[in-house]
N, C-alpha and C positions, 0 to 999 in steps of 0.2 A: 665625585669631584667631592661630595661633602663627607668629612668626620665630625665625627664626635671629637671635642675638647677633652684633654686629661690634665689643665688647669685653669681651672675658674677664673676671669679675670674681665675688664669689661669689653660690650662691643669695640671695635673697633671704628665705625664709622665714626667719622667725620672730628675723630678723638685729638685731632689736635687745632679745634676750635672752641667757639664758644656758647657751642652748642651739639656737643658730640649726645652721643647715644646712648640714653641715662641705666640702658638693661646689659642685664651681663651676659657673655657670651655664651654661647652652645658648643653650636661648632664651629669645623673652624677649615675655608676655602681656599687650595693653594694659600697656606698657612699661615692668614690671618683668621681674627674671631671673630665672629659675629654672631648678635641673638639672632633666633628663630626669625622673627619679624627681616631684617635684615639680609641674614641667609638669601630668602625665599626671595626677596628682590634681589640680588647678585647674582644667581642663578638664573632670573628671567632674561634677565641686562645677559649673560652668557649666553643662553637662548638662542636670543634675537640677534645678538650679535652673530651666532653659530647659522642663524638665517640669513642675515645678512650678505653675508659671504659668500654660502651654497648658491645664495640669486644675483650676486655680483660676477661669481666665476657662470653661470649658464649668458649673463645678461640677460632676466627677466627681470622684470617686475611681480613681486610678491602680493596675492593677497590676503593669504596667510600673516605674512609680515603684516602686514598694514593692518589685519586684524592683533595679532600678537600687539604689538605696539598700542592699540585702543584702548583692550584690555588691559594692559599693563599701567596706561594713566589713568585707568578710571579707577583701576584698585589702590595705584600711591595715592590718588583726591584720596578717598575712603578712608584707608589708612592714618592719612597722617593730620587726620581728626583726634587718633586717642594715642599719638605719640604726645607727650609729655618734652619740653624747651625746656 
């Protein structure tokens, strides 16, 4: 799903807002350029979405999904401290 970008440019996260990601894009996911940190976060969202869809199809509640969400929230809280706005 992740590919290295061939052309340098800005990370596309929040690109049209007052607080865009200040880092340079290094990878591309589904045609959108991301820096490594934002790409990891995006891939986590995709993984959680996939788990949620699978669990929804089975009609089960997932302990693994809940744990993944907790990890993602914890990681996001820790990573936002080092990001310049």
